[in-house]
C-alpha positions in Angstrom: -9.3 3.4 -14.8 -12.5 4.6 -13.9 -13.1 6.2 -10.0 -16.1 7.8 -8.6 -17.0 11.3 -8.7 -16.7 11.5 -5.2 -13.5 9.7 -5.0 -11.5 10.2 -1.1 -8.2 10.1 -1.9 -4.7 8.7 -3.7 -2.3 6.9 -2.9 1.0 7.6 -5.0 4.0 4.9 -4.5 7.9 5.5 -4.9 10.9 3.3 -5.3 13.3 5.3 -3.1 11.9 8.1 0.4 10.9 11.4 -1.2 11.8 15.0 0.2 8.8 16.2 2.5 6.0 19.0 3.0 6.1 20.1 -0.9 3.9 17.1 -2.1 1.2 19.6 -3.9 3.9 21.5 -5.7 4.5 18.2 -7.7 0.8 17.1 -7.6 -1.4 18.2 -10.5 -4.7 17.6 -11.1 -5.7 18.5 -14.8 -9.4 18.2 -17.1 -9.6 17.5 -20.9 -9.1 20.9 -21.9 -5.6 21.2 -19.7 -6.9 23.0 -17.0 -5.5 22.9 -13.5 -7.8 22.2 -10.1 -5.8 23.8 -7.7 -7.8 23.4 -4.6 -8.4 19.7 -5.2 -6.4 18.6 -2.8 -6.2 19.1 1.2 -3.5 21.3 2.1 -2.4 20.0 5.5 1.0 21.0 8.0 1.8 17.3 7.6 2.2 15.7 5.0 0.3 11.8 4.7 3.3 9.7 5.0 3.9 6.1 5.0 6.8 5.4 7.4 9.4 4.2 5.2 8.2 7.7 3.0 7.1 6.0 0.1 3.6 5.6 -0.2 2.5 9.1 0.2 -1.9 9.7 0.2 -3.3 12.6 -1.3 -6.4 13.4 -0.3 -9.2 15.8 -2.0 -11.0 18.4 -0.3 -14.0 16.5 1.7 -16.0 20.2 1.4 -15.4 19.5 -2.3 -17.2 16.1 -2.3 -20.3 17.0 0.1 -23.8 18.5 -1.2 -24.3 21.3 0.5 -20.9 22.3 1.6 -19.9 26.1 1.0 -16.4 25.0 -1.4 -18.6 21.8 -3.0 -20.9 25.3 -3.7 -18.5 28.0 -4.4 -16.2 25.7 -6.1 -18.0 23.0 -7.5 -16.7 19.0 -7.4 -13.3 18.5 -8.3 -14.0 15.3 -10.3 -17.7 15.4 -12.3 -18.7 12.2 -14.0 -18.0 11.4 -17.6 -15.2 14.0 -17.4 -11.7 12.5 -18.3 -8.7 13.4 -16.0 -5.1 13.3 -15.6 -3.0 13.4 -12.5 0.6 14.2 -13.2 3.5 13.6 -10.4 6.4 16.2 -11.7 9.4 14.9 -12.3 11.1 17.8 -10.4 10.5 16.4 -7.6 13.2 15.0 -5.2 13.5 12.4 -3.5 15.5 12.4 0.0 19.1 12.7 -2.0 18.5 15.3 -4.3 17.6 13.1 -6.8 15.0 13.8 -9.3 11.9 12.2 -10.7 13.7 10.0 -14.7 10.1 11.0 -15.8 6.4 12.7 -15.2 4.0 10.0 -14.2 0.7 10.5 -14.9 -2.6 8.4 -13.8 -5.3 9.2 -17.0 -9.0 8.4 -15.6 -12.7 8.4 -16.1 -14.8 9.8 -13.1 -18.0 7.8 -13.0 -21.1 7.9 -10.6 -20.6 8.5 -7.1 -20.8 6.0 -5.1 -23.8 7.8 -2.9 -25.4 4.1 -0.8 -24.2 2.1 1.8 -21.9 -0.3 1.3 -23.8 -3.9 2.0 -21.1 -6.8 2.4 -24.1 -8.7 1.8 -24.2 -8.6 -1.7 -20.7 -9.5 -1.4 -19.7 -12.6 -4.1 -18.4 -15.2 -2.7 -15.5 -18.5 -4.0 -14.9 -21.2 -1.0 -11.9 -23.5 -1.7 -12.3 -27.1 -1.6 -12.1 -28.8 1.7 -8.0 -30.1 1.7 -6.8 -27.5 -0.7 -5.1 -24.7 -1.4 -7.3 -23.0 -3.1 -7.9 -19.3 -2.9 -11.5 -18.1 -1.0 -12.4 -15.1 -2.9 -14.4 -12.5 -2.3 -16.1 -10.2 -5.3 -17.2 -6.4 -4.0 -19.6 -4.3 -5.2 -17.8 -1.2 -5.9 -14.1 -0.3 -5.5 -12.4 -0.9 -2.3 -10.2 1.0 -0.7 -7.0 -1.4 -0.6 -4.4 -0.1 1.6 -7.0 -1.2 4.3 -7.7 -4.9 3.2 -5.3 -6.4 5.1 -5.4 -4.7 8.3 -9.6 -5.0 8.6 -10.6 -8.3 6.9 -10.1 -11.3 9.0 -10.7 -15.1 8.8 -11.3 -17.4 11.2 -12.8 -20.9 12.0 -15.7 -21.6 13.9 -12.8 -21.6 17.4 -13.0 -18.6 16.6 -8.6 -19.0 15.7 -7.4 -16.7 12.7 -6.5 -18.4 9.5 -2.7 -17.5 8.4 -2.8 -16.0 4.7 -1.6 -12.9 3.0 -5.0 -11.0 0.9 -4.1 -10.4 -2.8 -6.0 -7.7 -4.7 -7.1 -7.9 -8.1 -9.7 -6.9 -10.9 -9.4 -3.4 -10.3 -9.4 -3.2 -6.3 -13.6 -4.7 -6.9 -11.7 -8.0 -6.3 -9.7 -10.0 -3.5 -8.0 -13.5 -2.9 -7.0 -14.7 0.1 -4.0 -17.4 0.3 -3.9 -20.1 2.7 -0.4 -21.0 4.3 -2.4 -24.5 5.5 -5.2 -27.0 4.0 -8.6 -25.8 4.4 -10.3 -28.2 6.3 -13.9 -29.4 6.6 -15.8 -26.9 8.6 -17.3 -23.3 9.2 -15.1 -20.6 8.8 -16.5 -16.8 9.2 -15.0 -13.6 7.2 -14.5 -10.6 9.9 -14.9 -7.1 8.6 -13.6 -4.2 10.6 -16.4 -2.0 10.6 -13.8 1.4 9.1 -13.2 -0.6 6.1 -13.6 1.6 3.2 -14.8 2.1 -0.4 -12.4 4.8 -2.3 -14.9 7.3 -1.8 -15.0 7.3 1.8 -18.0 5.1 2.5 -17.3 2.7 5.7 -19.3 -0.4 6.8 -21.4 1.6 9.2 -22.1 5.5 7.1 -21.4 7.5 4.2 -19.1 10.1 4.0 -21.8 12.8 2.8 -24.4 12.3 5.2 -24.1 13.8 9.2 -22.1 11.8 12.1 -23.6 9.5 13.5 -22.7 8.2 17.0 -22.6 4.8 15.2 -19.9 6.0 13.6 -17.9 6.8 16.9 -17.9 3.4 17.2 -15.7 0.4 16.4 -17.6 -1.8 14.8 -17.4 -6.0 13.0 -18.8 -7.3 10.3 -19.0 -11.2 9.4 -20.4 -13.4 6.5 -20.0 -17.1 7.5 -19.4 -20.2 5.3 -18.5 -23.8 5.2 -16.6 -26.1 3.7 -17.7 -29.7 3.4 
């Protein structure tokens, strides 16, 4: 219920495929005084839906996030630290079968301090599993990470670079994850491999910050890793 004031996106999940091409007609960002910010989100000709039509990605206008950009200077930031907001999804929105949502849905949250510093994976906390066990491996992040990228951009490898079969579970308001292995852990050296495109919820990846000049490094796909040993 606390999100940084430079939050980049919301993911909205539905139980059935929704009608497309009209999302922002039914989505509103409202402050505690009841004011609607009609310019908070990016408008796309083609909305950002998952293939099954059940997950919509809603992006804040980056021009409202990046400091010194004309849109930010003219309209200000969409979210301000310490202020309360709610995101509302109208019950008038219909699914592909023509049925409206059962009820209006509201996500209430407080804007917290912006994420302006680089992600430092070496400062993340790791809890190792025990040998010959099905214990979980857990990672505690220094911030709220983008949950939709975790499954595809974090992998486990053994000392011979073989992938460890299993999956990640997301806990504690998206600040901690745990890996559920399909087999028992064995004695040896392991590494957690992070794709450099992994982002926090403000769009900062392992290479760079969203709110800074583009660097050549941003254009390359790189990996980082954390190593651990099970005795």
